VEXFITOR-627880 format. One record per residue (C-alpha): x, y, z negated; residue number from 1. Coordinates in steps of 0.25 Angstrom, whole numbers. Example, Ala and Ser with C-alpha at 12.3 -4.5 7.8 and 13.67 -1.06 7.14 Angstrom:
! residues 2
- east north up n
- 49 -18 -31 1
- 55 -4 -29 2
END
This chain:
! residues 539
- east north up n
- 79 -30 36 1
- 70 -39 29 2
- 77 -49 21 3
- 74 -41 9 4
- 64 -51 4 5
- 74 -62 1 6
- 77 -66 -13 7
- 91 -60 -18 8
- 97 -74 -18 9
- 94 -76 -4 10
- 99 -63 0 11
- 112 -66 -7 12
- 113 -80 0 13
- 111 -74 14 14
- 119 -61 13 15
- 131 -67 21 16
- 122 -74 31 17
- 122 -68 46 18
- 107 -71 46 19
- 105 -58 38 20
- 110 -50 50 21
- 98 -54 58 22
- 87 -43 60 23
- 76 -54 62 24
- 74 -68 58 25
- 65 -79 64 26
- 54 -76 54 27
- 53 -61 56 28
- 44 -54 55 29
- 40 -59 41 30
- 26 -58 37 31
- 27 -63 23 32
- 37 -61 12 33
- 45 -73 8 34
- 39 -82 -3 35
- 41 -75 -16 36
- 51 -80 -27 37
- 45 -85 -39 38
- 44 -75 -50 39
- 48 -80 -64 40
- 52 -69 -73 41
- 44 -56 -69 42
- 40 -47 -80 43
- 27 -38 -82 44
- 30 -24 -82 45
- 23 -11 -85 46
- 26 3 -79 47
- 23 16 -85 48
- 16 26 -76 49
- 22 38 -83 50
- 36 32 -81 51
- 33 29 -67 52
- 29 43 -64 53
- 41 50 -70 54
- 51 40 -65 55
- 46 42 -51 56
- 44 57 -52 57
- 57 60 -59 58
- 66 50 -53 59
- 67 42 -40 60
- 66 27 -43 61
- 70 17 -31 62
- 79 19 -19 63
- 74 30 -11 64
- 76 33 4 65
- 84 45 8 66
- 88 52 21 67
- 101 45 21 68
- 97 32 15 69
- 84 26 21 70
- 79 12 17 71
- 69 6 26 72
- 57 -2 20 73
- 60 -16 15 74
- 51 -28 12 75
- 46 -28 26 76
- 47 -38 38 77
- 54 -35 51 78
- 41 -28 56 79
- 41 -18 45 80
- 30 -24 37 81
- 30 -29 23 82
- 28 -44 22 83
- 16 -50 16 84
- 19 -54 1 85
- 19 -49 -13 86
- 19 -34 -9 87
- 11 -33 3 88
- 2 -40 13 89
- -1 -35 28 90
- -15 -33 29 91
- -24 -23 37 92
- -14 -18 47 93
- -9 -31 51 94
- -22 -39 49 95
- -34 -30 51 96
- -44 -32 40 97
- -59 -31 42 98
- -67 -21 35 99
- -72 -32 26 100
- -58 -36 22 101
- -54 -22 20 102
- -66 -19 10 103
- -63 -32 3 104
- -49 -29 -1 105
- -40 -39 -7 106
- -50 -48 -12 107
- -65 -44 -12 108
- -70 -58 -17 109
- -69 -57 -32 110
- -77 -46 -37 111
- -81 -47 -52 112
- -92 -57 -54 113
- -105 -50 -57 114
- -111 -63 -63 115
- -106 -61 -77 116
- -100 -52 -87 117
- -87 -44 -85 118
- -78 -46 -97 119
- -69 -35 -101 120
- -55 -40 -105 121
- -48 -27 -106 122
- -51 -12 -105 123
- -45 2 -104 124
- -55 11 -112 125
- -46 23 -113 126
- -42 33 -102 127
- -49 39 -90 128
- -52 27 -82 129
- -55 15 -92 130
- -58 1 -86 131
- -57 -13 -90 132
- -53 -27 -86 133
- -64 -38 -85 134
- -66 -52 -82 135
- -78 -56 -74 136
- -87 -68 -76 137
- -77 -76 -67 138
- -65 -73 -75 139
- -59 -63 -66 140
- -52 -51 -71 141
- -54 -37 -66 142
- -50 -23 -69 143
- -61 -13 -69 144
- -60 2 -67 145
- -70 13 -65 146
- -72 27 -59 147
- -71 40 -67 148
- -84 46 -71 149
- -83 58 -63 150
- -79 50 -50 151
- -88 38 -48 152
- -82 28 -38 153
- -69 36 -35 154
- -58 27 -42 155
- -66 14 -40 156
- -68 17 -25 157
- -53 22 -23 158
- -48 9 -29 159
- -57 0 -21 160
- -54 7 -8 161
- -39 8 -10 162
- -38 -6 -14 163
- -43 -11 -1 164
- -34 -1 7 165
- -22 -6 0 166
- -26 -20 1 167
- -28 -18 16 168
- -14 -11 17 169
- -7 -23 12 170
- -5 -22 -3 171
- -9 -31 -14 172
- -20 -25 -22 173
- -31 -31 -32 174
- -45 -35 -28 175
- -55 -24 -32 176
- -70 -22 -32 177
- -80 -12 -36 178
- -90 -16 -46 179
- -103 -11 -52 180
- -108 -16 -66 181
- -116 -14 -78 182
- -110 -13 -92 183
- -117 -26 -96 184
- -108 -34 -87 185
- -96 -30 -96 186
- -92 -39 -108 187
- -81 -37 -117 188
- -70 -48 -118 189
- -65 -53 -131 190
- -54 -44 -139 191
- -53 -34 -128 192
- -44 -23 -133 193
- -43 -8 -129 194
- -35 4 -133 195
- -43 15 -139 196
- -41 30 -139 197
- -31 29 -150 198
- -23 19 -142 199
- -27 8 -151 200
- -30 -6 -146 201
- -44 -11 -151 202
- -54 -21 -147 203
- -63 -17 -136 204
- -78 -15 -138 205
- -91 -13 -130 206
- -90 2 -133 207
- -77 2 -125 208
- -84 -4 -113 209
- -94 7 -114 210
- -84 18 -115 211
- -77 13 -103 212
- -90 14 -95 213
- -93 27 -100 214
- -82 32 -92 215
- -87 25 -79 216
- -97 31 -69 217
- -110 23 -66 218
- -116 21 -53 219
- -130 26 -49 220
- -136 12 -53 221
- -129 13 -67 222
- -117 3 -64 223
- -103 5 -67 224
- -94 5 -55 225
- -80 -2 -57 226
- -68 -5 -49 227
- -63 -19 -52 228
- -50 -26 -48 229
- -47 -41 -49 230
- -35 -44 -57 231
- -23 -47 -48 232
- -19 -61 -47 233
- -6 -64 -56 234
- 0 -58 -67 235
- 3 -43 -68 236
- 17 -39 -69 237
- 16 -24 -69 238
- 18 -14 -57 239
- 28 -13 -47 240
- 36 -1 -44 241
- 38 7 -31 242
- 53 5 -32 243
- 64 -5 -35 244
- 60 -20 -37 245
- 55 -28 -48 246
- 67 -35 -54 247
- 60 -47 -60 248
- 53 -50 -46 249
- 63 -58 -37 250
- 54 -55 -25 251
- 54 -40 -27 252
- 68 -37 -20 253
- 64 -25 -11 254
- 64 -11 -19 255
- 50 -6 -19 256
- 53 7 -13 257
- 58 0 -1 258
- 45 -8 2 259
- 37 -4 14 260
- 24 -8 7 261
- 27 2 -4 262
- 33 13 4 263
- 21 13 14 264
- 11 12 2 265
- 13 27 2 266
- 6 29 14 267
- -6 20 9 268
- -6 28 -4 269
- -6 41 4 270
- -18 36 12 271
- -26 32 0 272
- -21 43 -9 273
- -15 33 -19 274
- -7 43 -27 275
- -7 33 -39 276
- 2 23 -31 277
- 12 20 -41 278
- 18 8 -48 279
- 8 7 -59 280
- -3 4 -49 281
- 4 -8 -44 282
- 4 -22 -50 283
- 14 -34 -49 284
- 7 -47 -51 285
- 14 -60 -53 286
- 6 -70 -44 287
- 9 -85 -41 288
- 7 -91 -27 289
- 12 -105 -23 290
- 19 -107 -37 291
- 27 -94 -35 292
- 25 -82 -44 293
- 28 -68 -38 294
- 24 -54 -39 295
- 13 -48 -30 296
- 13 -33 -30 297
- 0 -26 -31 298
- -6 -11 -29 299
- -17 -8 -39 300
- -26 3 -44 301
- -31 12 -33 302
- -41 20 -41 303
- -32 32 -38 304
- -33 33 -23 305
- -42 40 -13 306
- -41 53 -22 307
- -45 46 -35 308
- -36 47 -47 309
- -45 35 -54 310
- -50 44 -65 311
- -53 56 -57 312
- -51 62 -43 313
- -36 63 -39 314
- -30 77 -40 315
- -28 84 -27 316
- -14 85 -30 317
- -13 69 -30 318
- -7 64 -17 319
- -2 78 -14 320
- 11 78 -23 321
- 17 70 -34 322
- 12 72 -48 323
- 25 80 -50 324
- 34 85 -39 325
- 44 97 -39 326
- 41 102 -26 327
- 26 106 -28 328
- 29 111 -42 329
- 40 120 -37 330
- 32 126 -26 331
- 21 129 -36 332
- 31 136 -45 333
- 38 144 -34 334
- 25 149 -28 335
- 18 152 -41 336
- 8 142 -38 337
- 4 147 -25 338
- 9 135 -17 339
- -3 126 -13 340
- 1 111 -11 341
- -6 104 1 342
- -14 95 -8 343
- -21 107 -14 344
- -27 110 0 345
- -35 97 0 346
- -50 97 -2 347
- -58 86 -7 348
- -73 83 -6 349
- -81 81 -19 350
- -84 66 -20 351
- -83 61 -34 352
- -80 47 -28 353
- -68 51 -20 354
- -55 57 -26 355
- -47 68 -20 356
- -43 62 -7 357
- -43 70 6 358
- -37 69 20 359
- -35 84 25 360
- -22 87 17 361
- -17 73 15 362
- -3 71 21 363
- 2 57 22 364
- 16 61 20 365
- 13 71 9 366
- 5 62 0 367
- 11 59 -14 368
- 8 48 -25 369
- 8 53 -39 370
- 23 52 -40 371
- 35 47 -31 372
- 35 33 -27 373
- 48 27 -22 374
- 42 18 -11 375
- 34 30 -6 376
- 46 39 -6 377
- 54 29 2 378
- 44 27 14 379
- 49 29 28 380
- 41 31 41 381
- 40 17 44 382
- 34 14 30 383
- 24 25 33 384
- 21 20 46 385
- 19 6 41 386
- 8 11 31 387
- 2 21 41 388
- -1 10 51 389
- -9 2 41 390
- -17 15 36 391
- -20 18 51 392
- -25 3 52 393
- -37 6 44 394
- -49 11 53 395
- -59 21 49 396
- -69 10 47 397
- -60 2 39 398
- -57 14 30 399
- -72 16 28 400
- -74 1 25 401
- -63 1 14 402
- -69 15 8 403
- -82 8 7 404
- -77 -2 -4 405
- -76 10 -13 406
- -91 10 -13 407
- -92 26 -14 408
- -107 29 -16 409
- -105 43 -9 410
- -105 40 6 411
- -99 54 9 412
- -87 51 -1 413
- -85 38 6 414
- -84 45 19 415
- -75 55 14 416
- -65 45 9 417
- -66 37 22 418
- -63 50 30 419
- -52 54 21 420
- -45 40 22 421
- -46 40 37 422
- -40 54 39 423
- -29 50 29 424
- -26 38 37 425
- -25 45 50 426
- -15 55 43 427
- -6 44 39 428
- -6 38 53 429
- -3 51 59 430
- 8 54 49 431
- 16 41 48 432
- 14 36 63 433
- 21 49 67 434
- 34 45 60 435
- 36 32 67 436
- 33 26 81 437
- 20 20 76 438
- 20 7 84 439
- 16 -6 77 440
- 10 -20 79 441
- 21 -24 89 442
- 20 -38 96 443
- 24 -44 109 444
- 12 -47 118 445
- 13 -53 132 446
- 28 -50 132 447
- 26 -35 128 448
- 29 -28 115 449
- 15 -22 110 450
- 11 -13 98 451
- 2 -3 93 452
- 5 12 94 453
- -2 16 81 454
- -1 31 84 455
- -9 29 97 456
- -19 19 91 457
- -23 28 80 458
- -22 41 88 459
- -10 47 81 460
- -6 57 92 461
- -1 56 106 462
- 11 46 108 463
- 22 46 118 464
- 25 34 127 465
- 33 23 120 466
- 47 18 125 467
- 53 5 123 468
- 67 -1 125 469
- 70 -16 123 470
- 83 -22 117 471
- 88 -36 115 472
- 90 -37 100 473
- 101 -45 93 474
- 95 -50 80 475
- 109 -53 74 476
- 116 -39 77 477
- 103 -31 79 478
- 110 -26 92 479
- 100 -21 103 480
- 103 -23 118 481
- 95 -14 126 482
- 87 -20 138 483
- 86 -10 148 484
- 75 -16 156 485
- 66 -18 145 486
- 58 -4 143 487
- 44 -8 141 488
- 36 -15 130 489
- 38 -29 138 490
- 47 -38 131 491
- 61 -39 138 492
- 60 -51 148 493
- 72 -58 142 494
- 65 -59 129 495
- 57 -71 135 496
- 69 -78 140 497
- 77 -80 128 498
- 77 -95 122 499
- 82 -89 108 500
- 75 -79 100 501
- 79 -65 105 502
- 76 -51 99 503
- 72 -38 107 504
- 70 -24 102 505
- 60 -14 108 506
- 64 0 104 507
- 51 9 105 508
- 50 24 105 509
- 41 35 109 510
- 46 43 121 511
- 54 54 116 512
- 54 49 101 513
- 67 42 98 514
- 65 43 83 515
- 53 35 81 516
- 56 21 87 517
- 52 7 85 518
- 61 -6 88 519
- 53 -18 89 520
- 60 -32 88 521
- 55 -44 96 522
- 59 -58 95 523
- 58 -66 108 524
- 61 -81 109 525
- 59 -86 124 526
- 45 -89 127 527
- 39 -87 113 528
- 31 -74 110 529
- 41 -63 106 530
- 39 -57 92 531
- 40 -44 86 532
- 49 -46 74 533
- 54 -32 70 534
- 51 -17 70 535
- 60 -6 67 536
- 55 8 66 537
- 63 21 67 538
- 58 36 65 539
END
């Protein structure tokens, strides 16, 4: 189930080998992706946001799950987790982070130097949300963005907060900071070019800097507040898509619509209201480690989260339905406009620093990005559970700590956002834990299979007693031989007598529920500590 990551040549060489019949291998469960193949001929690419919108709205790119043809998530180990590598890194759920680490985010040690000038090297002067790229006095490159005039702190806070959540959730994101500065700190680099209102390229002037800052709100102490992101390491090669593979990347062999880390991304986006979670807000970077060049896949631009639409508060419709969908349109036509969608019932407080985000009407299963996403559409209950358990791992205090990084000046607005994220978190847990048997963190301790019942831990309803039955498992044929005398969570006695590696399967269910079950596979080798090597979930 997991040899997907092998290079195509290796797959061909081993196709006829009986080794491929094994369910588990001596190195299972893997924790890291195999070392990447060196990338020699990868090309930078661009993606039109309008093409992406229409191709996903009018078509169905990628391979889709259907009732008769269900494809389980790939790019995972035998425990069901993505391996640490170019796409994802296991963080907070597996290795709980301190409040300080959560607040620091992906870096936290390289803010722009305040000891010298910031030299503008490129700029965007047109549009609703202008910004610029600058070099600090230490020669580091940063991208600078601002809030809209009518909503000070909104977009910059959303970007700061969501960057830290997505980092803790395991994704590769850029290192970000909030800065406060005077115009005197900015100097114009040599021969910086901008595009004017007529679409012509010309040399940038100091007047252009003033025009950018005229669209930026000031703080009470007459400073400009900006959101800065340190340039990602490596060379930018454009965005990745949520379907297919990148043909010029030999390491990219799992269709993106079947990756667990991208399917489950839906749940995280629903929690943080990231409806702008599309391909143009991703970035592939060509990096080099130990002499090998490979692509690292990053998520960027979270200014349109937490109810913000970057340049203004998001529409109440955002997250409630796609930008265009036939169902709601037909309902409005048939009812002559009398039909009221669920999202229209939501109420929002008047906090200029907070976008339109709420928790009363929010339904984790009925949340929508701006337009269909193939990976999101393919998600299955085990993908949702994998994400939900991570969302539920954030305590109230940890959520409060991360929200503080947004530096919201209104304490009532900050408290509202904290409460909103806590309530949305709980809805996610309650919704997606109910679809599967929500047990996790399996291990063998003192000869007994132990685990966490996440529904019980988080108070997600009354649970029935658990039942378990053990079988001897043949790793070559995948045949189970029931052990009639093994009906507790204690390991079968024979597991400690075998001189060779032996496998056992524990089938776990709730009393009376035969659909939501878990099979836990344990490898035993004589007097060595038995090890959980695999988990299969059914629903």
